[in-house]
C-alpha positions as CSV (number, residue, x, y, z in Angstrom):
1,M,138.2,119.6,161.2
2,A,140.3,116.6,160.8
3,L,141.2,115.4,157.4
4,T,141.1,111.6,157.5
5,P,140.2,109.1,154.8
6,R,136.9,107.3,155.2
7,L,134.5,105.1,153.2
8,D,130.9,106.3,152.5
9,L,128.0,104.7,150.6
10,R,125.9,106.9,148.4
11,H,122.8,106.0,146.4
12,S,122.3,107.7,143.1
13,Q,120.3,107.2,139.8
14,S,121.9,107.4,136.4
15,L,120.7,106.7,132.9
16,V,123.0,104.0,131.4
17,M,122.6,103.0,127.8
18,T,123.8,99.7,126.9
19,P,125.4,99.2,123.2
20,Q,122.4,97.0,122.4
21,L,119.8,99.7,123.4
22,Q,121.6,102.3,121.4
23,Q,121.4,100.0,118.4
24,A,117.6,99.5,118.9
25,I,117.1,103.3,119.1
26,K,119.3,104.0,116.0
27,L,117.4,101.5,114.1
28,L,114.2,103.0,115.1
29,Q,115.0,106.4,113.6
30,L,116.4,105.1,110.3
31,S,114.4,105.0,107.1
32,N,114.0,101.8,105.3
33,L,116.6,102.6,102.8
34,E,119.0,103.7,105.6
35,L,118.1,100.5,107.5
36,T,119.0,98.3,104.4
37,A,122.5,100.0,104.3
38,Y,123.0,99.5,107.8
39,V,122.1,95.9,107.7
40,E,124.4,95.1,104.8
41,T,127.4,96.5,107.0
42,E,126.4,94.3,109.8
43,I,126.1,91.3,107.5
44,E,129.8,91.9,106.3
45,Q,130.9,92.3,109.8
46,N,129.1,89.3,111.5
47,P,129.7,85.8,110.1
48,L,126.5,84.6,111.9
49,L,124.3,86.8,109.9
50,E,123.0,86.0,106.5
51,R,121.1,87.7,103.9
52,D,117.5,86.1,103.4
53,D,117.5,85.2,99.6
54,A,114.2,84.3,97.8
55,N,115.3,80.7,97.7
56,T,116.2,80.3,101.3
57,E,114.0,77.9,103.3
58,A,113.8,78.9,107.1
59,T,111.8,77.2,109.6
60,A,110.3,78.5,112.7
61,P,112.5,80.5,115.1
62,G,111.9,78.0,117.9
63,D,113.6,75.2,115.9
64,G,117.0,74.7,117.4
65,D,118.8,73.6,114.3
66,A,117.4,76.0,112.0
67,A,118.1,79.8,111.2
68,T,116.3,82.3,112.9
69,A,114.6,84.5,110.3
70,F,113.5,88.1,110.6
71,D,110.7,88.3,107.8
72,D,108.6,91.5,107.8
73,D,105.8,89.5,105.9
74,G,104.5,88.4,109.3
75,P,104.4,91.7,111.5
76,A,103.4,94.0,108.8
77,T,99.6,94.7,108.7
78,E,97.1,96.2,111.1
79,D,93.5,96.6,110.4
80,V,92.3,100.2,111.5
81,G,88.6,99.5,111.2
82,E,85.7,101.4,109.6
83,P,86.4,105.1,108.8
84,D,84.4,107.9,110.3
85,T,83.2,105.9,113.3
86,A,83.4,107.0,116.9
87,S,85.0,103.8,118.4
88,L,87.7,102.0,116.5
89,T,88.9,98.4,117.2
90,A,92.1,97.2,115.6
91,S,92.9,93.7,114.7
92,E,96.5,93.2,115.7
93,T,98.4,90.7,113.8
94,L,101.9,91.2,115.1
95,P,103.8,88.5,117.1
96,A,104.0,89.7,120.8
97,E,106.9,87.9,122.0
98,D,109.9,89.9,123.3
99,S,108.2,93.3,122.5
100,G,107.6,94.3,126.2
101,P,111.0,94.8,127.7
102,L,112.2,96.5,124.6
103,D,109.2,99.0,124.8
104,A,110.0,99.9,128.3
105,E,113.7,100.5,127.4
106,Y,112.5,102.8,124.5
107,D,110.5,104.8,127.0
108,N,113.2,105.0,129.6
109,V,115.5,106.9,127.2
110,W,113.7,110.0,126.6
111,S,116.6,112.5,125.8
112,D,116.7,113.3,121.9
113,E,120.1,114.8,122.7
114,T,121.9,111.4,123.2
115,R,124.3,110.6,120.6
116,L,123.6,107.5,118.6
117,D,125.9,107.8,115.7
118,A,128.2,105.0,116.7
119,A,127.3,101.5,115.7
120,P,127.7,98.7,118.4
121,T,131.1,97.7,118.8
122,N,132.0,94.2,117.7
123,A,135.2,92.3,118.2
124,A,137.5,91.8,115.2
125,G,137.0,88.6,113.6
126,P,137.0,86.9,110.1
127,G,133.6,88.2,109.1
128,G,135.0,91.2,107.0
129,A,134.0,92.2,103.6
130,S,135.7,90.3,100.8
131,G,138.2,92.0,98.7
132,G,137.6,93.3,95.0
133,G,139.3,90.3,93.4
134,G,139.5,89.9,89.6
135,D,142.5,90.6,87.3
136,G,142.6,94.2,88.2
137,L,141.9,95.5,84.7
138,N,139.6,98.2,84.0
139,A,138.1,97.7,80.7
140,L,136.6,100.7,78.8
141,E,133.3,99.2,78.7
142,Q,133.3,98.7,82.4
143,T,133.9,102.5,83.2
144,I,131.3,105.1,83.7
145,A,131.8,108.6,82.0
146,G,132.0,111.3,84.6
147,A,129.8,114.3,84.1
148,V,131.6,117.4,83.2
149,S,131.5,119.9,85.9
150,L,130.9,123.6,85.5
151,R,134.4,124.5,86.6
152,D,135.9,122.2,84.0
153,H,133.5,123.3,81.3
154,L,134.6,127.1,82.0
155,M,138.4,126.3,82.4
156,G,138.3,124.7,79.0
157,Q,136.9,127.8,77.5
158,L,139.3,130.1,79.5
159,S,142.5,128.3,77.9
160,E,141.0,128.6,74.5
161,T,139.9,132.1,74.5
162,I,142.5,134.0,76.7
163,A,146.1,133.7,75.8
164,D,147.7,136.2,78.5
165,P,148.9,134.4,81.5
166,A,148.0,137.2,83.9
167,E,144.5,137.3,82.7
168,R,144.2,133.5,82.8
169,L,145.3,133.6,86.5
170,I,142.6,136.1,87.2
171,G,140.1,134.0,85.3
172,V,141.0,131.0,87.4
173,H,140.1,133.1,90.5
174,L,136.7,134.3,89.0
175,I,135.8,130.7,88.0
176,D,136.5,129.6,91.6
177,A,134.0,132.3,92.8
178,V,131.1,131.1,90.8
179,D,128.2,129.6,92.7
180,D,125.9,126.9,91.6
181,A,123.6,129.3,89.8
182,G,126.5,130.7,87.9
183,Y,127.0,134.1,89.6
184,V,130.3,135.5,90.7
185,T,129.7,135.9,94.6
186,T,133.2,137.2,95.6
187,P,133.6,141.1,95.2
188,L,136.0,142.0,92.5
189,A,137.9,144.2,95.0
190,V,138.5,141.2,97.1
191,I,139.9,139.2,94.0
192,A,142.1,142.1,93.0
193,A,143.5,142.5,96.6
194,Q,144.4,138.7,96.6
195,L,146.1,138.9,93.3
196,G,147.7,142.4,93.9
197,C,146.3,143.9,90.7
198,P,143.9,146.8,90.0
199,E,140.3,146.0,90.2
200,E,139.8,147.5,86.7
201,T,142.0,144.7,85.3
202,V,139.8,142.1,87.2
203,E,136.7,143.5,85.8
204,A,138.0,143.8,82.3
205,T,138.8,140.1,82.3
206,L,135.3,139.4,83.7
207,L,133.7,141.2,80.8
208,K,135.7,139.0,78.4
209,M,134.6,135.8,80.3
210,Q,131.0,136.7,80.3
211,N,130.7,135.6,76.8
212,F,131.4,132.1,77.8
213,D,128.9,129.2,77.5
214,P,126.5,129.0,79.0
215,L,125.2,132.5,78.4
216,G,124.8,134.6,81.4
217,V,127.4,132.7,83.5
218,L,129.8,134.9,85.5
219,A,127.3,137.6,85.9
220,R,127.4,139.4,89.3
221,D,123.6,139.6,89.8
222,L,120.4,138.7,88.3
223,A,120.2,142.0,86.3
224,E,123.5,141.5,84.7
225,C,122.8,137.8,84.0
226,L,119.6,138.9,82.0
227,A,121.6,141.8,80.2
228,I,124.1,139.4,78.9
229,Q,121.6,137.2,77.4
230,L,119.6,140.1,76.0
231,R,122.9,141.6,74.3
232,E,123.4,138.3,72.6
233,K,119.9,138.4,71.1
234,D,120.5,142.1,70.1
235,R,117.3,143.1,72.4
236,F,119.0,145.1,75.1
237,D,117.5,148.5,74.0
238,P,117.2,151.4,76.4
239,A,113.7,150.4,77.2
240,M,114.6,147.1,78.0
241,Q,117.7,148.2,79.9
242,T,115.3,150.3,82.1
243,L,113.1,147.2,82.6
244,V,116.0,145.2,83.7
245,E,117.3,147.6,86.1
246,N,113.7,147.9,87.8
247,L,113.1,144.2,88.3
248,E,111.9,144.8,91.9
249,L,109.0,146.8,90.3
250,L,108.2,143.8,87.8
251,A,108.2,141.4,90.9
252,K,105.6,143.8,92.5
253,R,103.6,144.0,89.3
254,D,103.8,147.7,89.4
255,V,102.6,148.1,85.8
256,A,102.0,151.9,86.0
257,S,105.6,152.6,87.3
258,L,107.1,150.3,84.6
259,L,105.0,152.1,81.7
260,R,106.1,155.5,82.8
261,L,109.7,154.6,83.2
262,C,110.2,152.6,80.1
263,G,108.2,154.9,77.9
264,V,106.4,152.1,76.1
265,D,102.7,151.2,75.8
266,A,101.0,148.1,77.5
267,E,101.5,145.8,74.5
268,D,105.3,146.6,74.3
269,L,105.8,146.0,77.8
270,T,103.9,142.7,77.7
271,E,106.3,141.6,74.9
272,M,109.4,142.7,76.8
273,V,108.2,140.7,80.0
274,L,107.6,137.7,77.8
275,E,111.4,137.9,76.5
276,I,112.6,138.3,80.0
277,R,110.5,135.2,81.0
278,A,112.2,133.2,78.3
279,L,115.7,133.8,79.5
280,D,117.6,131.5,81.9
281,P,118.0,133.2,85.4
282,K,120.3,130.5,86.7
283,P,122.4,129.4,83.6
284,A,124.8,127.0,85.6
285,Q,122.1,124.8,86.9
286,I,122.4,122.7,83.8
287,F,125.5,121.5,85.3
288,N,123.8,120.2,88.5
289,H,124.0,116.5,88.1
290,E,122.6,115.5,91.4
291,V,120.0,112.7,90.7
292,A,116.8,113.4,92.5
293,Q,116.0,110.3,94.8
294,P,112.3,109.4,94.9
295,V,110.5,109.2,98.3
296,V,109.9,105.5,99.1
297,P,107.2,104.9,101.6
298,D,107.8,103.0,104.7
299,V,104.2,102.4,105.3
300,M,101.4,101.6,102.9
301,M,97.8,102.4,103.6
302,V,94.9,100.7,101.5
303,R,91.3,100.0,101.8
304,S,90.4,96.8,103.3
305,A,87.6,94.3,102.1
306,E,85.4,95.6,105.0
307,G,85.6,99.2,103.9
308,G,88.3,100.3,106.7
309,W,91.9,101.2,106.3
310,L,94.6,98.3,106.3
311,V,98.0,99.8,107.4
312,E,101.2,97.7,106.6
313,L,104.8,97.9,106.3
314,N,106.4,98.2,102.9
315,T,108.3,94.8,103.0
316,E,109.8,95.5,99.5
317,T,112.3,97.8,101.1
318,L,112.8,96.1,104.3
319,P,116.0,93.9,104.7
320,R,115.6,90.2,105.5
321,V,118.1,88.8,107.8
322,L,118.9,85.3,109.0
323,L,120.6,84.4,112.2
324,N,122.4,81.1,111.4
325,Q,122.1,78.9,114.6
326,R,123.3,75.9,112.8
327,Y,126.6,77.5,111.9
328,Y,126.9,79.1,115.3
329,K,126.6,75.6,116.9
330,E,129.1,74.2,114.5
331,V,131.7,77.0,115.1
332,S,131.1,77.1,118.9
333,S,131.8,73.4,119.4
334,Q,135.2,73.8,117.6
335,T,136.4,77.0,119.4
336,R,139.7,76.7,121.2
337,G,140.7,79.2,123.9
338,K,138.9,81.8,125.7
339,A,139.4,84.5,123.1
340,E,137.7,82.5,120.3
341,R,134.8,81.4,122.7
342,E,134.3,85.3,123.6
343,Y,134.3,86.3,120.0
344,V,131.8,83.7,119.0
345,T,129.5,84.5,121.8
346,E,129.7,88.3,121.2
347,Q,129.0,87.9,117.6
348,F,125.9,85.6,118.4
349,Q,124.5,88.1,120.9
350,S,125.1,91.0,118.6
351,A,123.3,89.1,115.7
352,S,120.3,88.2,118.0
353,W,120.0,91.7,119.3
354,L,119.9,93.1,115.7
355,V,117.2,90.5,114.7
356,R,115.1,91.5,117.8
357,S,115.7,95.3,117.2
358,L,114.5,94.8,113.6
359,H,111.4,93.1,114.8
360,Q,110.8,95.7,117.6
361,R,111.4,98.6,114.9
362,A,108.8,97.0,112.6
363,T,106.3,96.5,115.5
364,T,106.9,100.2,116.8
365,I,106.4,101.8,113.3
366,L,103.3,99.8,112.6
367,K,101.6,100.8,116.0
368,V,102.5,104.5,115.4
369,A,101.3,104.6,111.9
370,S,98.0,102.8,112.7
371,E,97.2,105.2,115.5
372,I,98.0,108.2,113.3
373,V,95.6,106.9,110.6
374,R,92.9,106.3,113.3
375,Q,93.3,109.8,114.6
376,Q,93.2,111.5,111.2
377,Q,90.7,109.4,109.5
378,A,88.5,112.6,108.4
379,F,91.6,114.0,106.6
380,F,91.8,110.6,104.6
381,A,88.1,110.5,103.9
382,K,87.3,114.4,103.2
383,G,90.7,116.3,102.7
384,V,93.1,118.5,104.2
385,Q,90.5,120.9,105.6
386,Y,89.5,118.1,108.1
387,L,93.0,117.7,109.4
388,R,92.7,117.7,113.3
389,P,95.3,119.1,115.5
390,L,97.7,116.3,116.8
391,V,100.9,116.4,119.0
392,L,103.4,113.6,119.8
393,R,101.6,113.2,123.3
394,D,98.4,112.1,121.9
395,I,99.8,109.1,120.0
396,A,102.4,108.3,122.8
397,E,99.5,108.0,125.4
398,V,97.4,105.7,123.4
399,I,100.1,103.2,122.4
400,G,101.9,103.3,125.7
401,M,105.3,104.8,124.7
402,H,107.3,107.9,125.4
403,E,107.0,111.0,123.2
404,S,110.7,110.7,122.2
405,T,110.0,107.3,120.8
406,V,107.1,108.6,118.7
407,S,109.4,111.4,117.4
408,R,112.0,109.0,116.2
409,V,109.3,106.7,114.5
410,T,107.9,109.8,112.6
411,N,111.1,111.2,111.6
412,N,112.1,110.7,107.9
413,K,109.3,108.0,107.7
414,Y,106.7,108.3,104.8
415,I,103.3,106.7,104.4
416,A,101.5,106.1,101.0
417,T,97.8,106.9,101.1
418,P,95.2,107.2,98.7
419,R,95.7,111.1,98.9
420,G,99.4,110.8,98.3
421,I,102.7,110.2,100.1
422,F,103.2,112.1,103.3
423,E,105.8,112.3,106.0
424,L,104.4,110.9,109.3
425,K,105.3,114.2,111.0
426,Y,103.0,116.0,108.6
427,F,100.1,114.8,110.5
428,F,101.3,116.5,113.7
429,T,100.2,120.2,113.6
430,T,99.4,122.9,116.3
431,A,96.0,123.7,117.2
432,I,94.2,127.1,116.7
433,A,91.5,127.7,119.1
434,G,87.8,127.9,117.8
435,R,84.9,129.8,119.1
436,D,82.7,126.8,119.6
437,G,85.4,125.1,121.9
438,E,86.7,122.9,119.0
439,A,90.4,123.2,118.1
440,H,91.3,123.5,114.4
441,S,94.5,122.3,112.8
442,A,97.1,125.0,111.7
443,E,97.5,123.1,108.3
444,A,93.5,123.0,107.8
445,V,93.4,126.8,108.3
446,R,96.2,127.4,105.8
447,Q,94.2,125.4,103.3
448,R,91.3,127.5,104.0
449,I,93.3,130.6,103.3
450,R,94.7,129.2,100.2
451,V,91.1,128.4,98.9
452,M,89.8,131.8,99.7
453,I,92.7,133.6,98.0
454,N,92.3,131.3,94.8
455,A,88.6,132.1,94.7
456,E,88.7,135.9,95.1
457,R,87.7,138.0,91.9
458,P,89.7,140.7,90.5
459,G,87.5,143.4,91.9
460,A,87.3,141.9,95.4
461,V,90.7,140.9,96.6
462,L,90.8,139.9,100.1
463,S,92.9,141.6,102.7
464,D,94.4,139.9,105.6
465,D,91.7,141.7,107.8
466,Q,89.0,140.4,105.7
467,I,90.3,136.9,105.7
468,V,90.5,137.2,109.6
469,N,86.8,138.0,109.7
470,A,85.9,135.3,107.4
471,L,87.7,132.8,109.5
472,K,86.3,133.9,112.8
473,A,82.8,133.9,111.0
474,D,83.5,130.1,110.6
475,G,84.5,129.5,114.2
476,V,88.4,130.1,113.8
477,D,89.7,132.3,116.3
478,I,93.0,133.7,114.6
479,A,95.0,136.8,114.8
480,R,95.8,139.1,111.7
481,R,99.5,138.4,112.1
482,T,99.1,134.7,112.1
483,V,97.2,135.0,108.7
484,A,100.0,137.2,107.4
485,K,102.5,134.4,108.5
486,Y,100.5,131.6,107.0
487,R,100.1,133.6,103.6
488,E,103.8,134.2,103.5
489,A,104.6,130.5,104.2
490,L,102.3,129.6,101.2
491,H,104.3,132.1,99.1
492,I,101.1,134.1,98.3
493,P,101.8,137.9,97.8
494,S,100.1,140.7,99.7
495,S,96.6,142.0,98.8
496,V,98.2,144.9,97.2
497,Q,100.4,142.9,94.7
498,R,97.5,140.5,94.0
499,R,95.3,143.4,93.1
500,R,97.8,144.8,90.8
501,E,98.3,141.5,89.3
502,K,94.6,140.6,88.9
503,S,93.7,144.3,87.6
504,S,96.4,144.2,85.0
505,K,95.9,142.5,81.6
506,L,99.6,142.0,81.2
507,A,101.1,138.7,81.3
508,I,103.5,139.5,84.2
């Protein structure tokens, strides 16, 4: 066979994602708070984008000399209709322009594994963030006092209580081995090997440091943490020591074994348990200064005047962006050279795509949320036991989008309903077959199990087999292992532990 160069034509298909499409998909999976931060960054980089302040007066997007505004006050609501009806008609109030092509592009990109963590590339230009400015002086009243960390707190006590340099070095390694709960997680033998000293020396230093504040810190396990606090209160007698050494029996509510091992009566055991409950099992958590961020809903759901549901976007948390076309015309008329023209054109296209992507994101979220409300109206009217099984395909087929698009919309998005705030993914649950041919939601079945266990009497604790029989009598075809899995997911102990707890009069 001769090896000669030649030209061949070949046809092939490949998926090409433009930077604009990557931006649209990335915005789709951001929450409102994350979207606000992203838009703020784009405003700093693009001179044609402006923040829409309250006093800004913007005319219609069709005006050639005006600024094009993305304002979610318009495409923000959808009337879902009357609840508990077989046929529902929605009143769409969203503008329809420029929505079709991007919907199709969303659907074509079905792979959830595509990396979208890079923002669209913009050419360098004068639209950067402004510098700090000012006189550079940091007045005392302008500074914020930093929170003291657990390590700093322990290091201060180490320098005050231990004078020997070798013991101080060991103490530093012990402090570095403390986790967020306050326990020493590294074995003492490992620390001794790192420092080249006997393990007995490390343990002796640890015992000295276990008197540090907060009391119970630097313990090696829960039993030692409780013992340290009980010794400080002079309550670590032989009976209490036996109770602390058998915490697994206390967790199982094995009262008979505890009474036999501790050698006390029921009244004394109750008092001992109450004392242990008053202790702090994680003494270092007081130094956890992370501020819990409240969940901000992306979608609001309220009753309409006609008695149905009104689904609307939470416009208070959505960014408001202006594309300043007047400034674009002014700058483009004064550009000199090819590089300047390309830069201005690229910034204009980037800003236009951002405004369009923001509008498309709002439209898509509203479509998905409205369809979820339609599908789960029985849940909103009657409760979690009426939650119907739902998968991404059910929503995607109705709104005419791909399942991956619905997945991105429901990820990290929350809806405020009369029954509370839920993540949109909460409404997607697997189906459990029913004997009557009707499927049941797994979440609804879990709720049934919870209600049945909460209603059981001390003398009639339900086993997993009895729960299975009760559910099958209600038409739910479920296996025993599935009931056990759901019960463990609800953090409900076994029937043996519940029977011990309910039959005992002790407060344990």
